[in-house]
N, C-alpha and C positions, 0 to 999 in steps of 0.2 A: 573657370570654377573647378573643373576636373583636376587641373594641376594643383590648385590650392588644397583640395582634399587629399590628393596623393602625397603632397609635401608634408602636411601635418601628420598623416597616418604613418608615413615612412620614418618620420622623426620620433614617433612614440614607440613603435613596435620593435621587437628584437629580431624579427625576420622580415626586413623591408622588401625582399624580392617577392614575397607572397602577397603583397598589397595589390589589389585589383579594384579599379573603379569603372563601373559600367554606367553609361549615360543613356537615359531613356527620355524622350521628349513626347509629351501628349498635350491635349488641349488645356489642361490645368497648369502646365509649366514643365519644368525639367526635374527628373528624379535621378539622383545619383545613388547608386548602390555600391557600398563599400564592403569588400570581402577581404578578410585577413586570415592568418593561420588560426586554428582553434586555440592555440596557446596564448595568442595575443588579443583575443576578444576582450578579455578583462581590462587590458591596458587601454584599449580604444574606448571602451564604455566608461571606465573610471568608477570611482567610488560614488554610489548613488547616482550614476549617469552624468556626473558633472563634466567629464571630458567630452562625452558625446554631445551634451547640450552646448558646450563652448564651440565645438566644431559646427554645429547647426547654426549657431548665432553668427559666426564668421562667414558661413556660406550664405546666409540670408543677407548680410551686409553686402557681400560681393554681388549677389543677384540683384539687389536693388540698384546698385551702381550701374549694372548692365541693362536694367529695365525689364528684367524677367523674374519669374517666380521659381524658386528651387527648393527641393526637399532632400534630406539625406537619410538614407536607410542603411543600417548596418546589418549585413546578412550573416 
């Protein structure tokens, strides 16, 4: 799942080297924290949050396939 989020984010941003995904596991499931350059936050979030919502949907589908629960946070 981490690779999926990294791939999508690196495809969208202008500075792909600044993309960092941290994975944190707790009792509720897995939390993926996505960090990008300040200039690229708008690209990752998208108009009215549509890009971020699409990324969350794809992550949710991948998590269901693996039988886990996952959330995406954009830092």
